[in-house]
C-alpha positions, 0 to 999 in steps of 0.5 A, a space after each residue: 457816758 457820752 458817746 465819742 465816736 460818730 458816723 458824721 461830725 458837723 462843725 457849725 450849727 447854722 442852716 447848712 449844718 442843721 439841715 445836714 444833721 437832720 437829713 442824715 439822722 433820719 437815715 439812722 446815722 449817729 450824728 454829732 453837731 458842734 456849735 460854738 454858740 448857745 441856741 437861740 442866738 442872732 446872726 448877721 444875715 439878711 433873713 430873706 429866703 428864696 422860695 426855692 427852699 420852701 418845700 425842702 424846709 417844710 417837707 424834708 426838714 420839718 419846719 412848720 412854715 405854714 404855721 408861722 404866719 411868715 411874710 411872702 415877699 414878691 417885690 424888689 425895690 432898689 435905690 442908687 446912692 443918689 436916690 434913683 429907684 428901681 421897682 420890679 416884681 420878683 418872679 420866684 420871690 421869697 419869705 422872711 424869717 429870723 435866724 433866731 427863730 429858724 435855727 432854734 426851730 431846726 436844732 429842736 427838730 435835730 434833737 428830736 431825730 437823735 442828733 447829738 448837739 454840743 453847744 458852747 463848744 469850739 472845735 480847735 483842730 481837726 486831724 484826719 488819720 487812718 481814714 477817720 477824723 479826730 475833732 479836738 474841742 474845748 469839751 473833749 475829743 470826738 472821732 467820726 468817719 466823715 467830717 463836714 465844715 459849716 462854720 460860716 464865713 470865717 473861723 479859727 480853723 480857716 486861719 489855722 489852716 491858712 485857707 487861701 481867702 484868709 491871706 487876702 486883705 486888700 482887693 475888692 472882694 475882701 475886708 467887708 463888715 456886716 451889721 444887722 438890726 431888728 426893728 419896727 418900721 413902716 414898711 410893706 410886708 411884701 417888699 425887699 428893698 436894697 439901698 446902695 451907698 458908697 462901698 456898700 448896700 443895705 437891705 430891709 424886709 419883714 420877718 415874723 411877728 411884723 418885725 423887720 430885718 435891716 442888714 447892711 454890708 460895707 467895706 471896713 474902710 467906711 467904718 475906719 473913716 467914720 470912726 463908729 457904726 453910728 457915725 458911719 450910718 449918719 455920714 455915709 449910709 445917709 447920703 442915700 436919702 432913702 437910708 437917711 429916712 429909714 434910719 431916722 424913723 425905725 425903732 430898734 428892738 435891741 440895744 446894739 446891732 449884731 456885727 461881723 468883720 473880715 468878710 471875704 468873697 474870694 474863692 474858697 475850696 469846697 473840700 479842705 483837708 478831706 472835710 466837706 465844706 457846706 454853705 458859706 464855708 465852701 463859697 459865698 454868694 454876695 448878700 445882695 443876691 438874696 440867696 445865700 441861705 438857700 445855697 447853704 441848705 442845698 449844699 447840705 442836701 447834696 452832701 447828704 446823698 454822697 455821704 450816705 453812699 460813702 457810709 454804705 460803702 458804695 463809693 470811696 472817700 476820693 469819689 465822695 470828695 470828687 462827686 461833692 466838688 463837681 456837683 457843688 461847682 455845677 450848681 453854684 459856681 456860675 451863680 457866685 461869679 455873677 453875684 461878684 460881678 453884680 456887687 462890683 457894679 454896686 460898689 461905687 457911687 458912679 457905677 451904681 447910679 449908672 447901673 440902676 439907670 440901665 436896669 430901669 430901662 430894661 426889665 428883661 436885663 433885671 429879670 435875667 440878673 435875678 434869675 441867674 443868681 437863683 436856682 430851682 426847688 431842690 
């Protein structure tokens, strides 16, 4: 008979949830991880990870990165909607790997360490009572001493709880859509490109097995205006000559793109209803900064330390929540704010063209913007 009570319950099995589950299982806690999909699966994601995460993933989590022959990316190419280009080195750099491969590898590691993973399982409600959580799912009810939310950008629970960002639909930080392809393309393995277009931007970089990830973010109004994803790519994205060439030359590796809608970059609470929020569930850095996956894993490491202290009765629940909030803000709030500011300049044709012209004249400014949205190894 399956256990129904755990030390920690984690809702959402992406990078943050899997990282946290492994870190805590290594400390001999009973960990439950609830994932609504079935591994392996694709996710809308740029699939470029800052090298600040390499040691964490390889040494603390146990992902055999050295054996996967992954591309190391150390050059950035940015284009304006009018086609004007900026080329620069990435001092820190990153590597490419698909979420299909990475998440599946990590869930196998989690199981090896004794994590109970419920796949195809959806959390319908979480109730906090008498210092414990009851997690009601389509597969039964489970209880835990600590509960963490790592369900990504938006979930049914966010809407049910009326979290502040779910009520905002019209301002410039809300109502985005994301679209991702895996493709075969004639593109360098050490470059990540960011091609801008009206109300959006599209990235391309190599992942494992000489495949490439093409992923773009745009306002939902662009899709509504065009009527379909295909027409939007032909009529709006292709106004940038580099995107026109890219979309006419690559070979798609699956029939339809992976998509997501109703993306919001409005401020979120990193603790909600006594639940610690990890990764995108606690706050999103704009994808153009290329650092969301590293932040997700870093939030897991921060949470694991405070959760361990709480379960060892060294701190109270109030102290746990306050310490996590304060440390989260110290590490990520400024980076996220800068990301939003940069995205604002990249959101309109005229300002994007102007901004890239300025960046081309000042390597110091470009390097400062890049470094201010990234952290150090953790």
